[in-house]
N, C-alpha and C positions, 0 to 999 in steps of 0.2 A: 504493501498500499506507499510507502514512506518513499519507493523508489520510482513508481508511477507520477505520488507528487513530484519530485525532485524533475521526473524527464518533463511535464507537464509543466513545471515553473519555466526551464532551460528552453524549451519552446516557444514559451510565453516573451523571456527576454529578447529569443532570436527574431522573433518576427517585431517588437519593437525596434533592436538595433536595426534591422532593414529600410521599418516604414522610415526610422529617422535618417542614414546614411541614402538611401534612396531616393529621398525628398528633392526636389528640383530644387534649386539654388535664386532668393530673388532677388535682383537685383534693381537702381533706381534708373536707370536708362542703358539704352545702346552702350555709352559709354566703359561702362562695370563691368562688362560680359568679357569673356573668353575674345582673342585675336582670333574666333575662329565663326565664320558664317552661319548661322544656323537658329533653331529657336529658344527665347528663353522668358520668362518671367519675367515682369518688370513690375513697378508698384514706383510711379509717381510720387514727388511730395504733398503732392492736392488731392489725388487721388484716393478714392475711398477703399478698393480693392485688386489686387493684384489681377494678370490680365498676360496671356502670350502675345509676345512680338517677331519677326521675324528682323534678328540684325545681321546687316550687309557689313562685309569687311572688304568687298575691294574698294575703287578710286578712294581711299587714305581710312577707309573703315569707319567706324562708328556710328553708319546710316542705319536708322529704321525703317523699315521698308514698309510704307501705310498703301500703295495698292500695287500686286503685283498681277501681271497677266501675261499666256502666252500659247492657250492652246482653244481657248471660247469654249472649255466646261464648264463655265459659270455665267452667268448673264450678271451682266450689270446694268440691265435696264431694269430698278429694281424700288421699292415703298423707300418713305421715308422712313419709315419703321428699320427695314434691312440698313439703310445706309448711316443711321443714326447709331446702331448694336455694332454692325457692322457684319460678312454675312463670306461664306467661302469657309477652307481651309486652309489656314495660315502654313504656308509651306508651297503648299499647290495656289491657285488662282485665289486671292483674295480681298476684300477691300475693310481695311482696318475697325473703320468706324469714327464717327464726327465726334461721338461723346468723349471719346480714347484719344482721340485729335486736341481735342478741347486743352482734355486733363494733362492730356504730356505739354501743347506749344504754349500754353498758361504756366509752367510752371516754369520756363527756361525761355529764349532765346533761342530757334531754330533756322536754318537754311534748307533751301530746297531743291535738291537734284533729278530730274526726269530722265530717264536711262530708257532709250527705245530702238527698234530694230525691226526692219521691214521683211519681205518674202523674198530679197533679193542677197539678204544676207548681210544689206547696211546696217551699222548699226551709228547712234549718235547719243547727245545727252546734250541738256541745257541746267545752269545752276542760278538760283537767286540767294538774293542776300538775306531776306526773312519772310517767315514763313509762318504763320499763325491760325488758327479758327475757333472762333468765339462762340458763347454757347448755342442754347438752341433756342435760347429767347432772343437771341438778335438772331437765329435761323442759319447757327452756324458762319457769320459772315468773313472773310476769306480777308486777311492779312498780307500783302506780296510788297515786299521792294524789292526795286531793281535787278535786273540780270546782272549775272555776274562775270560769267564765262559758257563756253561752251562749243558745239560742231554742229546742233539740231536747227537753230535759228530760235532768235527770241518768241515765241509764238503761246505765251502764259500773261504777262504782266497789265493788258487788258482788263481781265477778270480781278483786279485787286478792287476789294470791297464791297466785292458781289457776294449778294447770299444765297444759298444752296435752294435748289429746285429739283422736285422729281416729279415725275408723272402725277403722282399723286396731292401734291405741295408746289403750287407755283408761286416761285418772289423772285422771277428776272425780270428784264423793261421790254419785254415783249410781249403786242395783243395776245400773243400765241403761247403757250407754256414750250419752252425747250424743251424740256424732257420729253414730254412726248416727241418734239419735232427731231429731237438729237439721237431716239436713243439710248437716250441713258442719263443718270441723275449728277448735276455737277453746277458750280459756281457760274449758269449758263450767258451769265450779260445779256444778251438780245438776239440768240440761236443765229450767230457769224459766221461766216466761215472765212477760210483766206488765208493768207502768212503770217498772220499776226492773233491766229484762232487755234484750237485746237478740240480732240471729240476723246479723252484718253478713255470715260468711259465707255465708249460707244460700243455697235455692235460687231462682235469680232467677228469676220469674215475677209478672206483671201482674193476675192470680189471688191470693183467699186459699186457704194451701193450711191441709190439712189436717195437725195434729199440730205447728202451727207450724214447718211448715219451709221457711216462704219466706225471705225478707228484711226486717227487720223493726228499728224501734229502739222500744222503752218508752214512750219518752217522745214520741213523734212519730207516735203512733195505735197503737205496739204491732201486733201479728201480723195486727190488723186495715184494719193502711194500707200495705201492700209500699210498700218504694222502688224506687226506678226505679233511681238511683243511690247511691253511696256515695263515700267517698276520707276512707282514714283517713292522718293528718299528723302528723310529730313534728321537733319543729327546738328546737335549745341553749338551755334553758329561763332567761329573764330572772327578776330578783328580786322576790319578793313583799310 
């Protein structure tokens, strides 16, 4: 009987030890994680709970991926609730979530990089000095400071100070709902196209879609050059 009790006690202690040692380590941001790209648990200073993010260590490292697309497996023509909380699978195709982006970018100053490639296997990137997302009461208004450098061409600055729009929550400046017109939730402004615009959350397709509903970047061929993959990434900004 005593032996059985001892065995049970040892097993309990072993399970407890494995639970503790197997627990995922918690970080404040991608600044603190190991120098290996992957999924980590973070809890920003002003966040109420932790959540998973993908930290990318390319391009100098410390990047937190907020949007990832590469095969069309996840629809980005989603509701306000989906864009608010996030959708997809971290590490695969996903949108991190507007609430999380507000928590992250209100805790520190962040810069933005958009990294992309087309179906001809050309790739490009563009960086911006400051990126922040307001809270839901302000419809997740975008703060964006001027572009810094890159190879894709500047196609995002026009969306600064815009509120987020989805097919079920119209906050853009057009008489139409731009999320319906463009097939995507975004800080759409006025459903515009051309070299200074983009549709990073547009419909995934190798074909050029009508009404500019595809996934494209204005300075990288615009709507006539569909994108095969994109990553939107942020990290705490450096001094300029």
